[in-house]
N, C-alpha and C positions, 0 to 999 in steps of 0.2 A: 540832582531832580528839584535842587533849591536855585538853580540858576532857571531852569523854566517856569519854575512859582512863583519868583520874581521877576521875572520879565529881563532877565541876563541875555539868558538866550533865546532865540527864538525857533520856532520850528516851521518858518514859512517861508526860507530858503529851499528845503527840501519840498517844500509843497508847490510853490511854483514851481518847480523843474516838472512836477508832476501835470500843472495844470497847462502849464507850454505844452506835453505836445497831447494832451487830450482836445487843445482846442483847437493846434494844427492838425487832428485829424479830421476834428469835427466842426471849425469853421467851411471847411470847401464844401463838405459834405449839406451845410447847412444853405451855400451860399447855390451850388445847383437846386440843393429845391426849391431855391425862393426862384432863383431863374428859368428852371421847367413853370414854377407855378404863373410869373410874369409873361411869359408868352405864350400859357393857355389862356391868360386874360385877354391880351395883347390880340391877339389873335382870332378871339370873337368879336372885337370893339372892331379890329385893323386888318387891309387882306396884308399879310406877312409873306407874301411867296416872292421867296430871294431865288436868282437864276444862283447853278451850280456855280459859276466861277467866282459869284462875287459873295458864296454862305462859305467859304476857308477864311473871308476877309475878314469876317467880324468874331472871329474867334478869338483875332489878335488883339482884341480891346478885351479880351475873358481871359486870355493867360496872363496880360502885362500886369491886370488889377488881381488876377490870382498870384501872380510874382508880389507886386506892391504890399497887398494884404499879409503875405506870410512876412515879408520883411519886416513887415510895420509887426508886427504879431512880437517873431522877434527880439527888435531894439526896443520892443516895450520891455518883454522881460529881461533883460540884459542889464535895464536901466534899474530893473525892482532889484536885483541880486544883485548888483552895485552896490545899489542904496544899502542893505543888510553885511556887505560887506566891510564899508566905511564902518557901519554903528560895529562894525565884530572888534573893525583893526582901534577903532577910537577907541573902546572898552578897555581891549589889551591894553590902548598904552594909558590908562588909566590907573589901571590899575598895578602898576610898576610905579 
């Protein structure tokens, strides 16, 4: 308890894992909502009718953006967790 109160141990690494999974679920849902909102706004101002043979080609950039977004999200949290692991390793070296 004393380590927690003096900031020698952090609760952040455990919270980061929870936040990562929450974000991994919420981000795609939020992206889909934004996509639907933009398509609704753009269809009012522009004629966005697309042939069915080209319609599936429009999904490729969306899937690529989704994969890149999830990989970036994962890398961000791996970096932050590694930072806290380095802190723990340095603290254990200094206590010896």
